[in-house]
C-alpha positions in Angstrom: -12.9 -8.7 -60.1 -10.7 -7.3 -57.7 -9.7 -4.0 -57.6 -6.2 -2.6 -57.0 -6.4 0.9 -56.8 -9.0 0.0 -53.8 -6.1 -2.2 -52.1 -4.0 1.3 -52.8 -6.6 3.7 -51.5 -6.9 1.2 -48.6 -3.6 0.7 -47.4 -3.1 4.5 -47.8 -6.0 5.3 -45.4 -4.6 2.6 -43.0 -1.3 4.7 -43.2 -3.1 7.6 -42.3 -4.7 6.2 -39.7 -2.0 4.6 -38.1 0.4 8.0 -38.0 -3.0 10.1 -36.6 -2.9 7.4 -33.8 0.9 8.1 -33.4 0.1 11.9 -32.7 -2.6 11.2 -30.4 -0.6 9.3 -28.1 2.2 12.0 -28.3 -0.6 14.3 -27.4 -2.0 12.1 -24.8 1.8 12.3 -23.3 1.4 15.6 -23.0 -1.5 16.1 -22.0 -2.4 16.5 -18.0 -5.8 15.0 -15.5 -5.5 16.2 -12.2 -8.0 15.0 -9.9 -8.8 16.3 -6.2 -10.3 14.2 -3.8 -11.2 15.2 -0.2 -11.6 18.5 -0.3 -8.7 18.8 -2.1 -6.2 17.2 0.4 -5.7 14.4 -1.8 -4.7 15.7 -5.2 -2.8 13.0 -8.4 -1.9 14.2 -11.5 -1.1 11.6 -14.7 -0.5 12.3 -18.0 -3.3 11.3 -21.1 -2.0 7.9 -20.9 -2.4 7.3 -17.4 1.1 7.7 -16.2 0.9 8.8 -13.0 3.2 12.1 -12.4 2.7 13.7 -9.1 1.1 12.9 -6.1 0.4 15.7 -3.5 -1.4 15.0 0.0 -2.4 17.2 2.8 0.0 17.4 5.7 -3.0 16.8 8.2 -3.4 13.3 6.5 0.2 12.1 7.6 -0.5 11.0 10.8 -1.1 7.4 12.3 -4.8 8.2 13.1 -5.6 9.4 9.3 -4.2 6.4 7.6 -7.4 5.1 6.9 -9.0 8.2 5.4 -5.1 8.7 3.6 -5.8 5.3 2.1 -9.3 6.1 1.2 -8.4 9.5 -0.8 -5.5 8.2 -2.3 -7.6 4.8 -3.9 -10.5 6.8 -4.5 -8.2 9.9 -6.5 -6.0 7.0 -8.4 -9.4 5.8 -9.8 -10.6 8.3 -10.9 -8.4 9.5 -12.8 -7.6 6.6 -14.5 -11.3 6.9 -15.4 -10.5 10.1 -16.7 -7.4 8.9 -18.8 -9.0 6.0 -20.8 -11.8 8.7 -21.7 -9.3 11.2 -23.3 -7.3 8.2 -25.1 -11.2 7.2 -26.3 -11.6 10.2 -27.3 -8.3 11.0 -29.2 -8.2 8.1 -30.8 -11.4 8.3 -31.9 -10.4 11.7 -33.4 -7.9 10.3 -35.3 -9.6 7.2 -36.4 -13.2 8.8 -37.1 -14.2 5.7 -35.2 -15.7 5.7 -31.9 -13.8 3.9 -29.3 -14.8 1.4 -26.3 -11.2 1.5 -24.5 -12.3 -2.4 -22.8 -11.5 -3.5 -26.2 -8.1 -2.1 -26.0 -6.6 -3.4 -22.9 -3.4 -2.5 -22.3 -2.8 -1.1 -25.8 -2.2 2.6 -24.9 
């Protein structure tokens, strides 16, 4: 026999999880992830959701001869900050829900 008390408790838990996830998303917006590559020649900053906030490039890389190096460093830095933000998101959502997170299952949810 179905117990409506169990349903009410389940709905209460679901609402609590939803509120915790919303709180975690707000915290992620305020988190800063900083990545430096090339001995600090390129630095990128994102928030915890992976939105790029800043890029700093050493002026020595701003000439035509250094273009390939600059391009490689930017790609490396952006990829690394993206991976770190995924890890931070998974950790925050795991804390909010009490469940282990695999971000590959969520696609563009966050």
